[in-house]
N, C-alpha and C positions, 0 to 999 in steps of 0.2 A: 288425753292422758291425765291421770290423777297422780300427783306427786306430793309427798310430804318432805319438807325441808327442816332439818334440825340444825339451827344456826347457833353455834356456841357463843356464849357471851364474850369470850376472848377474841372472837373475830367480828362479832356484830358491833360491840361497843367497848373496845379495850380501854379507851380513854374518853368515853362519852363524846365521840367525834360525830357531829351531825352529818358531815359529808359522807362518812362511811355508812351510816344508817340509811341515808338517802340513796347511796349506790346500791345497797341491797334491795331497797324498795324498787329501784329502777329495774333491776334484774327480775324481780318477781312480777312487775307489771309487764315486762317483755314476755315472760312465760304465759301469763294470762292472755296477752294479745295473740300468742301462738296457739291458743286453744286449750291450755292446761288448766285443770282445777288444782289449786295450790293451797296446801295447809302448811303452816309454819309453827315450829316450836322454838322459842327463844330460850337460850341458856342464861345463867346468871353472871358468869365470868368474875372479873375482879371485884365488882360491887358485892356480889354474893359472898365471896371469900372474906372481904373486909367485914361485913356484917356478922358473918358466922364467927370470925376470929374475935370480934368484940364481944359477941354474945357468950362465947366460951369463957372468956376472961371474967365475965360477969356471973358465971355459974349457971348459964342456961343448960337445960337438958337436951338430949339429942333431938327430940321431937320439936322443941322450941327452935333449935338451930336449923332444922330442916324447914321450919316455917319461915324463918328469916330468909333462907335461900330461895324459897318459893316466891316470897315477896319481891326479891331482887329480879327473878326471872320475869315476873309480871311487869315490873318497871321497864325492863328492856323490851318486852312485848308491846307495851304502850308506846314506847318510842317508835317502834316499827309501824304500829298502827297509825301514829301521827303522820309518818312519812308517806304511808299508803293512801291516806285520806279516805274518800268514799269507797275505795276498792276493797276495804277490809271491814271486818266486824267492828262494832263501836268500842268494845272493850275486850280484854283477853278472855277467851273461853276458859272456864274453870272446870269443865267436865267434857268428856269425849262426845257426849250426845250434843252438847251445845256447839262444839266445833264442827261436828258432822252436819248439823242443821245450817250452819253458816256456809259450808261448802255447797249444800243443796240449793241455797238461795243464790249462789253464784258469787259469794264473797270470798276473798282471801281469808281463810280461817286462821287466826293467830292465837296462840296460847303460850303459856309458860309452864311452870310446874303445876302439879295436880295435888299430890298428897305426900306427907312425910314418908321417908323411906324409899321414894321413887325418884330417880334422877330424870332430867329432861331427855337423856338418851333413851330411857325406857318409855317415857311419855310419847316420844316421837314414834317408837316402834309400835306401841299400843294404838296410837292414833292411826298410823298407817294400816295396821291390821283391821281396825274397826271400820275404816272406810274403803277397804279393798284397794289400796293404793297400788298403782303400777310400779312405782319407784319410791324409794326412801333414800334421801341424800343427807349424810352427815358432813356439814361444813365445820371443820375443826382446825386447830392450829398445827396438826400433824398431817403429813401427806399420805394418809392411808394407814394400813395395818402392817406392823413390823414384827419380827421375831424377838425383838428386844426394844427397849426405849432408845430411840435414835438420838435423843438429847443427852444420853449418858453413855451410849455405846456406839462408837464410830463404825463398828463392824455390823451394826444392825441391818438386816436385809428386809426389804419391803416385799410383801406378797402382792402380786398383780391381780390374782383372782383366787377366791376361796369359795367353798360351799358353806352354807350356814353351819353345818356340823363342824367343819374345820375351824370356823370362826370361834365357836364355843370352846373347842379344845385349846385354841391359842389364848383366849381371854381368861380361862380359868386360872392358870398360874399367875397371870398379870394382875388379877383382881384381888389377890390376897394381901391384906395388910394396908397400913396407911401409905399414902403416896403412890397408889397404884398407877401404873403407866398405860393402862389399856386405853385405846382410842375411843371405844364405847364400853359401857359397863356390861357385866355378866347378864343381868336381867334383860337388857336390851338385846344382847346376842341370842339369848334363849327365845325371846319373843320373835325375833327375825327367823329363827329356826322353826318355831312352831307355826308361824304364819306363812312360811315360804316366801318371804318378802325380798324381792330383788333390791339390792342396796349398794350404794356407793359411799365410800369413806374417802374424803379428799381434803386438801388444804384449802380452806375457805378464806384465807387472808385477802385474796383478790376476789370480790363478789362475782365478776364475770365468769370465773371458773365454774361456778354453780350452773349458770345458764348454759355453758358449753356442755357440761355433763348431762344435763336434763334433755336438751334439745338434740344433741348429736352424739352422745355417749363418749365425748372426748374429754379425757382427764388423765392425770398421772398418778391417781390414787389407787385404791383397791376396789375391785368389783366383788360383791358377794352374790353368787349366782345359784339359786336353788336348782335342783335337778329338774330337767324338762321345762326350765323357765323360758318364756318367750322374751325376746328383746322388745323394748317399747317400739311402737311403729314409727315414731319420729326417727329413730336411729336407722331403720331400714330404708327410709325415704331418701336419705342423703347419700346412699351408696350407689 
């Protein structure tokens, strides 16, 4: 099975904790040992926000701010590469072709941001589409997709399963304006819809949850299931 993991910076390295990065590397190594081809897109998290905030105060324009964020995602990607050792590509892939080549070599293909104006949410969806991934997993600080921001609204209801079309409909109003609360951004949702990519959005604060979702389909987040989508064979073997 070919899987792309989008690991938010807020769950991979919230406080630059080496043990947490090592725990994610261990999960990824387990997936590889189980026969998965694994691609990973690292988010920027707190480090990216701090650099972007400082850059904004210094008068940087939006492209420059995006470039600061991309740099932060690649720093987090390098941390993960260091933890993975020889199992991963030597440095973060900066283009989809390079990431795809790493997968074909049998490496864990790790990358961060790619271009200004494109979040790592969208990078992960585009990467998954480009390599015909069987599964795309978003490991975030929120446990799936809700009808409102659960951090602000105690009555927010989680969606257990959505179609890609429904995901886009839900994300559109959430994506408007500063401080958007969408668990994945609109471009990512549209790429998931276009590519018909089976997707899971889950709480990734505990790395083992990602392994459970990939290998057994076990999670408490949200499944995004395209029409006529097949379940990964790993999931059917355990039933």
